[in-house]
C-alpha positions in Angstrom: 181.6 243.3 159.2 178.4 243.1 157.2 175.0 243.9 158.7 171.5 243.3 157.5 169.1 246.1 158.4 165.6 244.6 158.3 162.5 246.7 158.5 159.0 245.5 158.7 156.0 245.1 161.0 155.0 242.9 163.9 151.4 241.7 163.7 150.5 243.1 167.1 151.7 245.4 169.9 153.2 242.6 172.0 155.5 240.8 169.5 159.2 241.4 169.8 162.4 240.2 168.0 163.0 236.5 168.8 166.3 236.0 167.1 167.8 235.0 163.8 169.4 232.0 162.2 171.8 232.2 159.2 172.4 229.4 156.7 174.9 229.6 153.9 174.8 227.5 150.7 177.2 228.5 148.0 176.7 232.2 147.3 173.4 232.4 149.0 172.8 233.4 152.6 169.4 232.5 154.0 168.5 234.6 157.1 165.5 233.5 159.1 164.1 236.0 161.6 161.6 235.0 164.3 159.4 236.9 166.7 158.1 236.1 170.1 154.9 237.0 171.8 153.8 236.5 175.4 151.2 233.7 175.9 147.9 234.4 177.4 148.2 238.2 177.0 145.6 240.3 175.2 147.4 242.4 172.6 146.2 245.1 170.3 146.0 243.7 166.8 147.8 246.5 165.1 150.8 246.5 162.9 153.8 247.6 164.8 157.0 248.9 163.1 160.2 247.0 163.7 163.8 247.6 162.6 166.5 245.1 163.5 170.2 245.3 162.7 171.6 241.8 162.4 175.3 241.0 162.1 176.0 238.5 159.3 178.5 235.8 159.9 180.8 236.3 156.9 184.2 235.5 158.4 184.7 232.3 156.4 183.3 233.5 153.1 185.4 234.1 150.0 185.4 237.5 148.2 182.5 237.7 145.7 178.9 238.6 145.3 176.3 237.0 147.6 172.5 236.9 147.7 170.8 237.5 151.0 167.3 236.1 151.3 165.2 236.9 154.4 162.5 234.6 155.7 162.2 232.4 152.6 161.8 234.9 149.8 160.1 237.7 151.8 163.0 240.0 150.8 166.2 239.6 148.8 169.3 241.6 148.0 172.8 241.1 146.9 176.1 242.5 148.3 179.8 242.1 147.6 182.5 240.9 149.9 185.8 242.3 148.9 
């Protein structure tokens, strides 16, 4: 199993993890992470730390080096599947 540990900030005190979507093209994995926020709720506009551990779907991938891109070039790293 391969996990992406993503750290960052929510834009306010009410936002929470909304899920993730993974797309694979060649040797690149694009991970899109979303957040949710309650509607019609007054929230403190303060950056709030977040850390999410997301299981990557690598079952059908061949051994080799892969690039992981999070939220369209916000972060990128590489890792090797052996």
